[in-house]
CHARMM internal coordinates of N, CA and C (Angstrom, degrees):
IC EDIT
DIST 1 N 1 CA 1.4300
DIST 1 CA 1 C 1.5290
ANGL 1 N 1 CA 1 C 109.60
DIST 1 C 2 N 1.3030
ANGL 1 CA 1 C 2 N 114.71
DIHE 1 N 1 CA 1 C 2 N 144.58
DIST 2 N 2 CA 1.4586
ANGL 1 C 2 N 2 CA 119.92
DIHE 1 CA 1 C 2 N 2 CA 179.86
DIST 2 CA 2 C 1.5175
ANGL 2 N 2 CA 2 C 110.69
DIHE 1 C 2 N 2 CA 2 C -86.61
DIST 2 C 3 N 1.3283
ANGL 2 CA 2 C 3 N 117.63
DIHE 2 N 2 CA 2 C 3 N 151.79
DIST 3 N 3 CA 1.4616
ANGL 2 C 3 N 3 CA 120.75
DIHE 2 CA 2 C 3 N 3 CA 176.09
DIST 3 CA 3 C 1.5273
ANGL 3 N 3 CA 3 C 110.72
DIHE 2 C 3 N 3 CA 3 C -62.68
DIST 3 C 4 N 1.3214
ANGL 3 CA 3 C 4 N 116.04
DIHE 3 N 3 CA 3 C 4 N 148.65
DIST 4 N 4 CA 1.4599
ANGL 3 C 4 N 4 CA 121.92
DIHE 3 CA 3 C 4 N 4 CA 178.40
DIST 4 CA 4 C 1.5225
ANGL 4 N 4 CA 4 C 108.42
DIHE 3 C 4 N 4 CA 4 C -125.82
DIST 4 C 5 N 1.3217
ANGL 4 CA 4 C 5 N 116.28
DIHE 4 N 4 CA 4 C 5 N 131.84
DIST 5 N 5 CA 1.4539
ANGL 4 C 5 N 5 CA 121.77
DIHE 4 CA 4 C 5 N 5 CA 178.80
DIST 5 CA 5 C 1.5257
ANGL 5 N 5 CA 5 C 109.09
DIHE 4 C 5 N 5 CA 5 C -98.78
DIST 5 C 6 N 1.3297
ANGL 5 CA 5 C 6 N 116.17
DIHE 5 N 5 CA 5 C 6 N 126.23
DIST 6 N 6 CA 1.4585
ANGL 5 C 6 N 6 CA 122.82
DIHE 5 CA 5 C 6 N 6 CA -179.64
DIST 6 CA 6 C 1.5193
ANGL 6 N 6 CA 6 C 109.92
DIHE 5 C 6 N 6 CA 6 C -119.40
DIST 6 C 7 N 1.3273
ANGL 6 CA 6 C 7 N 115.17
DIHE 6 N 6 CA 6 C 7 N 161.35
DIST 7 N 7 CA 1.4633
ANGL 6 C 7 N 7 CA 122.14
DIHE 6 CA 6 C 7 N 7 CA 167.83
DIST 7 CA 7 C 1.5236
ANGL 7 N 7 CA 7 C 106.52
DIHE 6 C 7 N 7 CA 7 C -121.33
DIST 7 C 8 N 1.3396
ANGL 7 CA 7 C 8 N 116.60
DIHE 7 N 7 CA 7 C 8 N 136.63
DIST 8 N 8 CA 1.4622
ANGL 7 C 8 N 8 CA 121.44
DIHE 7 CA 7 C 8 N 8 CA 178.41
DIST 8 CA 8 C 1.5237
ANGL 8 N 8 CA 8 C 107.79
DIHE 7 C 8 N 8 CA 8 C -77.46
DIST 8 C 9 N 1.3179
ANGL 8 CA 8 C 9 N 116.00
DIHE 8 N 8 CA 8 C 9 N 115.21
DIST 9 N 9 CA 1.4569
ANGL 8 C 9 N 9 CA 121.79
DIHE 8 CA 8 C 9 N 9 CA -178.58
DIST 9 CA 9 C 1.5232
ANGL 9 N 9 CA 9 C 110.37
DIHE 8 C 9 N 9 CA 9 C -85.44
DIST 9 C 10 N 1.3438
ANGL 9 CA 9 C 10 N 115.89
DIHE 9 N 9 CA 9 C 10 N -43.76
DIST 10 N 10 CA 1.4602
ANGL 9 C 10 N 10 CA 119.74
DIHE 9 CA 9 C 10 N 10 CA -175.25
DIST 10 CA 10 C 1.5155
ANGL 10 N 10 CA 10 C 110.09
DIHE 9 C 10 N 10 CA 10 C -156.90
DIST 10 C 11 N 1.3131
ANGL 10 CA 10 C 11 N 116.05
DIHE 10 N 10 CA 10 C 11 N 143.20
DIST 11 N 11 CA 1.4593
ANGL 10 C 11 N 11 CA 121.65
DIHE 10 CA 10 C 11 N 11 CA 171.70
DIST 11 CA 11 C 1.5183
ANGL 11 N 11 CA 11 C 106.71
DIHE 10 C 11 N 11 CA 11 C -106.20
DIST 11 C 12 N 1.3303
ANGL 11 CA 11 C 12 N 114.54
DIHE 11 N 11 CA 11 C 12 N 123.89
DIST 12 N 12 CA 1.4579
ANGL 11 C 12 N 12 CA 121.29
DIHE 11 CA 11 C 12 N 12 CA -174.74
DIST 12 CA 12 C 1.5287
ANGL 12 N 12 CA 12 C 108.32
DIHE 11 C 12 N 12 CA 12 C -126.85
DIST 12 C 13 N 1.3203
ANGL 12 CA 12 C 13 N 116.52
DIHE 12 N 12 CA 12 C 13 N 86.90
DIST 13 N 13 CA 1.4657
ANGL 12 C 13 N 13 CA 120.44
DIHE 12 CA 12 C 13 N 13 CA 179.46
DIST 13 CA 13 C 1.5146
ANGL 13 N 13 CA 13 C 111.44
DIHE 12 C 13 N 13 CA 13 C 67.61
DIST 13 C 14 N 1.3183
ANGL 13 CA 13 C 14 N 116.59
DIHE 13 N 13 CA 13 C 14 N -118.01
DIST 14 N 14 CA 1.4630
ANGL 13 C 14 N 14 CA 122.09
DIHE 13 CA 13 C 14 N 14 CA -177.65
DIST 14 CA 14 C 1.5244
ANGL 14 N 14 CA 14 C 113.16
DIHE 13 C 14 N 14 CA 14 C -88.02
DIST 14 C 15 N 1.3278
ANGL 14 CA 14 C 15 N 117.64
DIHE 14 N 14 CA 14 C 15 N 6.22
DIST 15 N 15 CA 1.4573
ANGL 14 C 15 N 15 CA 121.55
DIHE 14 CA 14 C 15 N 15 CA -176.45
DIST 15 CA 15 C 1.5186
ANGL 15 N 15 CA 15 C 111.59
DIHE 14 C 15 N 15 CA 15 C -130.62
DIST 15 C 16 N 1.3162
ANGL 15 CA 15 C 16 N 115.45
DIHE 15 N 15 CA 15 C 16 N 152.62
DIST 16 N 16 CA 1.4603
ANGL 15 C 16 N 16 CA 121.63
DIHE 15 CA 15 C 16 N 16 CA 174.23
DIST 16 CA 16 C 1.5256
ANGL 16 N 16 CA 16 C 107.70
DIHE 15 C 16 N 16 CA 16 C -120.07
DIST 16 C 17 N 1.3052
ANGL 16 CA 16 C 17 N 115.19
DIHE 16 N 16 CA 16 C 17 N 136.74
DIST 17 N 17 CA 1.4565
ANGL 16 C 17 N 17 CA 120.92
DIHE 16 CA 16 C 17 N 17 CA 176.98
DIST 17 CA 17 C 1.5270
ANGL 17 N 17 CA 17 C 107.94
DIHE 16 C 17 N 17 CA 17 C -96.46
DIST 17 C 18 N 1.3253
ANGL 17 CA 17 C 18 N 115.44
DIHE 17 N 17 CA 17 C 18 N 122.13
DIST 18 N 18 CA 1.4558
ANGL 17 C 18 N 18 CA 121.92
DIHE 17 CA 17 C 18 N 18 CA -176.88
DIST 18 CA 18 C 1.5195
ANGL 18 N 18 CA 18 C 109.82
DIHE 17 C 18 N 18 CA 18 C -115.51
DIST 18 C 19 N 1.3368
ANGL 18 CA 18 C 19 N 115.73
DIHE 18 N 18 CA 18 C 19 N 155.34
DIST 19 N 19 CA 1.4640
ANGL 18 C 19 N 19 CA 120.36
DIHE 18 CA 18 C 19 N 19 CA 173.37
DIST 19 CA 19 C 1.5237
ANGL 19 N 19 CA 19 C 107.53
DIHE 18 C 19 N 19 CA 19 C -136.42
DIST 19 C 20 N 1.3236
ANGL 19 CA 19 C 20 N 116.08
DIHE 19 N 19 CA 19 C 20 N 134.25
DIST 20 N 20 CA 1.4586
ANGL 19 C 20 N 20 CA 120.99
DIHE 19 CA 19 C 20 N 20 CA -178.92
DIST 20 CA 20 C 1.5204
ANGL 20 N 20 CA 20 C 110.17
DIHE 19 C 20 N 20 CA 20 C -83.34
DIST 20 C 21 N 1.3132
ANGL 20 CA 20 C 21 N 116.02
DIHE 20 N 20 CA 20 C 21 N 171.43
DIST 21 N 21 CA 1.4655
ANGL 20 C 21 N 21 CA 121.37
DIHE 20 CA 20 C 21 N 21 CA 177.10
DIST 21 CA 21 C 1.5219
ANGL 21 N 21 CA 21 C 111.43
DIHE 20 C 21 N 21 CA 21 C -62.07
DIST 21 C 22 N 1.3362
ANGL 21 CA 21 C 22 N 116.22
DIHE 21 N 21 CA 21 C 22 N -25.75
DIST 22 N 22 CA 1.4688
ANGL 21 C 22 N 22 CA 121.80
DIHE 21 CA 21 C 22 N 22 CA 179.90
DIST 22 CA 22 C 1.5279
ANGL 22 N 22 CA 22 C 112.36
DIHE 21 C 22 N 22 CA 22 C -86.70
DIST 22 C 23 N 1.3371
ANGL 22 CA 22 C 23 N 117.33
DIHE 22 N 22 CA 22 C 23 N -0.63
DIST 23 N 23 CA 1.4530
ANGL 22 C 23 N 23 CA 121.29
DIHE 22 CA 22 C 23 N 23 CA 178.89
DIST 23 CA 23 C 1.5139
ANGL 23 N 23 CA 23 C 114.73
DIHE 22 C 23 N 23 CA 23 C 89.24
DIST 23 C 24 N 1.3322
ANGL 23 CA 23 C 24 N 117.51
DIHE 23 N 23 CA 23 C 24 N 9.39
DIST 24 N 24 CA 1.4640
ANGL 23 C 24 N 24 CA 121.34
DIHE 23 CA 23 C 24 N 24 CA 179.30
DIST 24 CA 24 C 1.5275
ANGL 24 N 24 CA 24 C 108.76
DIHE 23 C 24 N 24 CA 24 C -82.01
DIST 24 C 25 N 1.3372
ANGL 24 CA 24 C 25 N 115.96
DIHE 24 N 24 CA 24 C 25 N 125.85
DIST 25 N 25 CA 1.4630
ANGL 24 C 25 N 25 CA 120.91
DIHE 24 CA 24 C 25 N 25 CA 179.83
DIST 25 CA 25 C 1.5266
ANGL 25 N 25 CA 25 C 110.33
DIHE 24 C 25 N 25 CA 25 C -89.79
DIST 25 C 26 N 1.3324
ANGL 25 CA 25 C 26 N 115.48
DIHE 25 N 25 CA 25 C 26 N 146.71
DIST 26 N 26 CA 1.4524
ANGL 25 C 26 N 26 CA 121.18
DIHE 25 CA 25 C 26 N 26 CA -178.66
DIST 26 CA 26 C 1.5280
ANGL 26 N 26 CA 26 C 108.03
DIHE 25 C 26 N 26 CA 26 C -147.75
DIST 26 C 27 N 1.3174
ANGL 26 CA 26 C 27 N 117.26
DIHE 26 N 26 CA 26 C 27 N 137.73
DIST 27 N 27 CA 1.4570
ANGL 26 C 27 N 27 CA 122.33
DIHE 26 CA 26 C 27 N 27 CA 175.25
DIST 27 CA 27 C 1.5231
ANGL 27 N 27 CA 27 C 107.38
DIHE 26 C 27 N 27 CA 27 C -110.21
DIST 27 C 28 N 1.3356
ANGL 27 CA 27 C 28 N 115.67
DIHE 27 N 27 CA 27 C 28 N 127.80
DIST 28 N 28 CA 1.4624
ANGL 27 C 28 N 28 CA 121.54
DIHE 27 CA 27 C 28 N 28 CA -173.99
DIST 28 CA 28 C 1.5249
ANGL 28 N 28 CA 28 C 109.35
DIHE 27 C 28 N 28 CA 28 C -128.35
DIST 28 C 29 N 1.3281
ANGL 28 CA 28 C 29 N 116.61
DIHE 28 N 28 CA 28 C 29 N 139.08
DIST 29 N 29 CA 1.4614
ANGL 28 C 29 N 29 CA 121.44
DIHE 28 CA 28 C 29 N 29 CA 176.13
DIST 29 CA 29 C 1.5233
ANGL 29 N 29 CA 29 C 109.61
DIHE 28 C 29 N 29 CA 29 C -64.91
DIST 29 C 30 N 1.3204
ANGL 29 CA 29 C 30 N 116.46
DIHE 29 N 29 CA 29 C 30 N 136.37
DIST 30 N 30 CA 1.4646
ANGL 29 C 30 N 30 CA 121.73
DIHE 29 CA 29 C 30 N 30 CA -179.72
DIST 30 CA 30 C 1.5279
ANGL 30 N 30 CA 30 C 111.55
DIHE 29 C 30 N 30 CA 30 C -58.24
DIST 30 C 31 N 1.3271
ANGL 30 CA 30 C 31 N 117.60
DIHE 30 N 30 CA 30 C 31 N -29.08
DIST 31 N 31 CA 1.4653
ANGL 30 C 31 N 31 CA 121.54
DIHE 30 CA 30 C 31 N 31 CA -179.86
DIST 31 CA 31 C 1.5232
ANGL 31 N 31 CA 31 C 112.03
DIHE 30 C 31 N 31 CA 31 C -62.93
DIST 31 C 32 N 1.3256
ANGL 31 CA 31 C 32 N 118.16
DIHE 31 N 31 CA 31 C 32 N -21.92
DIST 32 N 32 CA 1.4669
ANGL 31 C 32 N 32 CA 121.95
DIHE 31 CA 31 C 32 N 32 CA -179.64
DIST 32 CA 32 C 1.5270
ANGL 32 N 32 CA 32 C 112.54
DIHE 31 C 32 N 32 CA 32 C -90.35
DIST 32 C 33 N 1.3219
ANGL 32 CA 32 C 33 N 116.63
DIHE 32 N 32 CA 32 C 33 N -10.10
DIST 33 N 33 CA 1.4612
ANGL 32 C 33 N 33 CA 121.51
DIHE 32 CA 32 C 33 N 33 CA -175.90
DIST 33 CA 33 C 1.5198
ANGL 33 N 33 CA 33 C 110.89
DIHE 32 C 33 N 33 CA 33 C -100.65
DIST 33 C 34 N 1.3286
ANGL 33 CA 33 C 34 N 117.50
DIHE 33 N 33 CA 33 C 34 N 157.89
DIST 34 N 34 CA 1.4694
ANGL 33 C 34 N 34 CA 120.64
DIHE 33 CA 33 C 34 N 34 CA 178.06
DIST 34 CA 34 C 1.5302
ANGL 34 N 34 CA 34 C 111.73
DIHE 33 C 34 N 34 CA 34 C -61.21
DIST 34 C 35 N 1.3078
ANGL 34 CA 34 C 35 N 117.22
DIHE 34 N 34 CA 34 C 35 N 152.96
DIST 35 N 35 CA 1.4634
ANGL 34 C 35 N 35 CA 122.68
DIHE 34 CA 34 C 35 N 35 CA -178.06
DIST 35 CA 35 C 1.5284
ANGL 35 N 35 CA 35 C 112.37
DIHE 34 C 35 N 35 CA 35 C -60.80
DIST 35 C 36 N 1.3304
ANGL 35 CA 35 C 36 N 118.33
DIHE 35 N 35 CA 35 C 36 N -32.55
DIST 36 N 36 CA 1.4613
ANGL 35 C 36 N 36 CA 121.86
DIHE 35 CA 35 C 36 N 36 CA -175.28
DIST 36 CA 36 C 1.5272
ANGL 36 N 36 CA 36 C 113.85
DIHE 35 C 36 N 36 CA 36 C -81.83
DIST 36 C 37 N 1.3092
ANGL 36 CA 36 C 37 N 117.49
DIHE 36 N 36 CA 36 C 37 N 9.25
DIST 37 N 37 CA 1.4702
ANGL 36 C 37 N 37 CA 121.71
DIHE 36 CA 36 C 37 N 37 CA -176.92
DIST 37 CA 37 C 1.5296
ANGL 37 N 37 CA 37 C 110.43
DIHE 36 C 37 N 37 CA 37 C -62.85
DIST 37 C 38 N 1.3310
ANGL 37 CA 37 C 38 N 116.49
DIHE 37 N 37 CA 37 C 38 N 140.83
DIST 38 N 38 CA 1.4637
ANGL 37 C 38 N 38 CA 122.64
DIHE 37 CA 37 C 38 N 38 CA 173.74
DIST 38 CA 38 C 1.5185
ANGL 38 N 38 CA 38 C 108.03
DIHE 37 C 38 N 38 CA 38 C -153.44
DIST 38 C 39 N 1.3109
ANGL 38 CA 38 C 39 N 116.24
DIHE 38 N 38 CA 38 C 39 N 164.18
DIST 39 N 39 CA 1.4597
ANGL 38 C 39 N 39 CA 120.68
DIHE 38 CA 38 C 39 N 39 CA -178.91
DIST 39 CA 39 C 1.5303
ANGL 39 N 39 CA 39 C 109.83
DIHE 38 C 39 N 39 CA 39 C -59.96
DIST 39 C 40 N 1.3249
ANGL 39 CA 39 C 40 N 115.62
DIHE 39 N 39 CA 39 C 40 N 136.35
DIST 40 N 40 CA 1.4594
ANGL 39 C 40 N 40 CA 121.68
DIHE 39 CA 39 C 40 N 40 CA -179.43
DIST 40 CA 40 C 1.5119
ANGL 40 N 40 CA 40 C 114.20
DIHE 39 C 40 N 40 CA 40 C 94.15
DIST 40 C 41 N 1.3345
ANGL 40 CA 40 C 41 N 118.30
DIHE 40 N 40 CA 40 C 41 N -12.99
DIST 41 N 41 CA 1.4656
ANGL 40 C 41 N 41 CA 121.72
DIHE 40 CA 40 C 41 N 41 CA 179.70
DIST 41 CA 41 C 1.5289
ANGL 41 N 41 CA 41 C 110.85
DIHE 40 C 41 N 41 CA 41 C -65.62
DIST 41 C 42 N 1.3096
ANGL 41 CA 41 C 42 N 114.90
DIHE 41 N 41 CA 41 C 42 N 149.44
DIST 42 N 42 CA 1.4610
ANGL 41 C 42 N 42 CA 120.09
DIHE 41 CA 41 C 42 N 42 CA 169.38
DIST 42 CA 42 C 1.5154
ANGL 42 N 42 CA 42 C 107.17
DIHE 41 C 42 N 42 CA 42 C -94.93
DIST 42 C 43 N 1.3331
ANGL 42 CA 42 C 43 N 115.19
DIHE 42 N 42 CA 42 C 43 N 135.63
DIST 43 N 43 CA 1.4618
ANGL 42 C 43 N 43 CA 121.62
DIHE 42 CA 42 C 43 N 43 CA -175.95
DIST 43 CA 43 C 1.5242
ANGL 43 N 43 CA 43 C 108.69
DIHE 42 C 43 N 43 CA 43 C -128.35
DIST 43 C 44 N 1.3171
ANGL 43 CA 43 C 44 N 116.20
DIHE 43 N 43 CA 43 C 44 N 133.90
DIST 44 N 44 CA 1.4617
ANGL 43 C 44 N 44 CA 121.57
DIHE 43 CA 43 C 44 N 44 CA 177.22
DIST 44 CA 44 C 1.5227
ANGL 44 N 44 CA 44 C 108.84
DIHE 43 C 44 N 44 CA 44 C -105.58
DIST 44 C 45 N 1.3285
ANGL 44 CA 44 C 45 N 115.87
DIHE 44 N 44 CA 44 C 45 N 126.42
DIST 45 N 45 CA 1.4680
ANGL 44 C 45 N 45 CA 121.43
DIHE 44 CA 44 C 45 N 45 CA 175.11
DIST 45 CA 45 C 1.5180
ANGL 45 N 45 CA 45 C 106.72
DIHE 44 C 45 N 45 CA 45 C -101.24
DIST 45 C 46 N 1.3226
ANGL 45 CA 45 C 46 N 116.29
DIHE 45 N 45 CA 45 C 46 N 118.79
DIST 46 N 46 CA 1.4609
ANGL 45 C 46 N 46 CA 121.57
DIHE 45 CA 45 C 46 N 46 CA -177.77
DIST 46 CA 46 C 1.5275
ANGL 46 N 46 CA 46 C 108.69
DIHE 45 C 46 N 46 CA 46 C -152.97
DIST 46 C 47 N 1.3137
ANGL 46 CA 46 C 47 N 116.63
DIHE 46 N 46 CA 46 C 47 N 136.15
DIST 47 N 47 CA 1.4721
ANGL 46 C 47 N 47 CA 121.89
DIHE 46 CA 46 C 47 N 47 CA -179.25
DIST 47 CA 47 C 1.5323
ANGL 47 N 47 CA 47 C 112.33
DIHE 46 C 47 N 47 CA 47 C 53.46
DIST 47 C 48 N 1.3319
ANGL 47 CA 47 C 48 N 115.54
DIHE 47 N 47 CA 47 C 48 N 40.26
DIST 48 N 48 CA 1.4605
ANGL 47 C 48 N 48 CA 123.35
DIHE 47 CA 47 C 48 N 48 CA 176.50
DIST 48 CA 48 C 1.5246
ANGL 48 N 48 CA 48 C 113.58
DIHE 47 C 48 N 48 CA 48 C 64.54
DIST 48 C 49 N 1.3284
ANGL 48 CA 48 C 49 N 117.42
DIHE 48 N 48 CA 48 C 49 N 22.10
DIST 49 N 49 CA 1.4572
ANGL 48 C 49 N 49 CA 121.42
DIHE 48 CA 48 C 49 N 49 CA 174.99
DIST 49 CA 49 C 1.5293
ANGL 49 N 49 CA 49 C 109.30
DIHE 48 C 49 N 49 CA 49 C -133.33
DIST 49 C 50 N 1.3198
ANGL 49 CA 49 C 50 N 115.52
DIHE 49 N 49 CA 49 C 50 N 156.69
DIST 50 N 50 CA 1.4614
ANGL 49 C 50 N 50 CA 122.37
DIHE 49 CA 49 C 50 N 50 CA 178.16
DIST 50 CA 50 C 1.5167
ANGL 50 N 50 CA 50 C 108.81
DIHE 49 C 50 N 50 CA 50 C -109.93
DIST 50 C 51 N 1.3323
ANGL 50 CA 50 C 51 N 115.88
DIHE 50 N 50 CA 50 C 51 N 144.06
DIST 51 N 51 CA 1.4627
ANGL 50 C 51 N 51 CA 119.86
DIHE 50 CA 50 C 51 N 51 CA 172.33
DIST 51 CA 51 C 1.5096
ANGL 51 N 51 CA 51 C 109.75
DIHE 50 C 51 N 51 CA 51 C -145.16
DIST 51 C 52 N 1.3296
ANGL 51 CA 51 C 52 N 115.27
DIHE 51 N 51 CA 51 C 52 N 145.88
DIST 52 N 52 CA 1.4636
ANGL 51 C 52 N 52 CA 121.34
DIHE 51 CA 51 C 52 N 52 CA -179.55
DIST 52 CA 52 C 1.5275
ANGL 52 N 52 CA 52 C 109.22
DIHE 51 C 52 N 52 CA 52 C -78.02
DIST 52 C 53 N 1.3106
ANGL 52 CA 52 C 53 N 114.74
DIHE 52 N 52 CA 52 C 53 N 144.59
DIST 53 N 53 CA 1.4621
ANGL 52 C 53 N 53 CA 121.14
DIHE 52 CA 52 C 53 N 53 CA 175.80
DIST 53 CA 53 C 1.5165
ANGL 53 N 53 CA 53 C 108.63
DIHE 52 C 53 N 53 CA 53 C -110.32
DIST 53 C 54 N 1.3001
ANGL 53 CA 53 C 54 N 116.39
DIHE 53 N 53 CA 53 C 54 N 146.89
DIST 54 N 54 CA 1.4625
ANGL 53 C 54 N 54 CA 121.18
DIHE 53 CA 53 C 54 N 54 CA 176.10
DIST 54 CA 54 C 1.5057
ANGL 54 N 54 CA 54 C 109.06
DIHE 53 C 54 N 54 CA 54 C -72.96
DIST 54 C 55 N 1.3134
ANGL 54 CA 54 C 55 N 117.44
DIHE 54 N 54 CA 54 C 55 N 137.85
DIST 55 N 55 CA 1.4746
ANGL 54 C 55 N 55 CA 121.46
DIHE 54 CA 54 C 55 N 55 CA 177.68
DIST 55 CA 55 C 1.4994
ANGL 55 N 55 CA 55 C 110.85
DIHE 54 C 55 N 55 CA 55 C -85.36
END
COOR INIT
IC SEED 1 N 1 CA 1 C
IC BUILD
């Protein structure tokens, strides 16, 4: 699988709403995301893990 770049659109309780560069929306449990996650962050999904990217 290829890496996917997302932007965090909204944090809603235990979930974060993400949108990819292609416009695909995804809802992910906060437990799967890095601790430093916040709205507006860019997140890379690769090898079944998420990591924050510096803007």
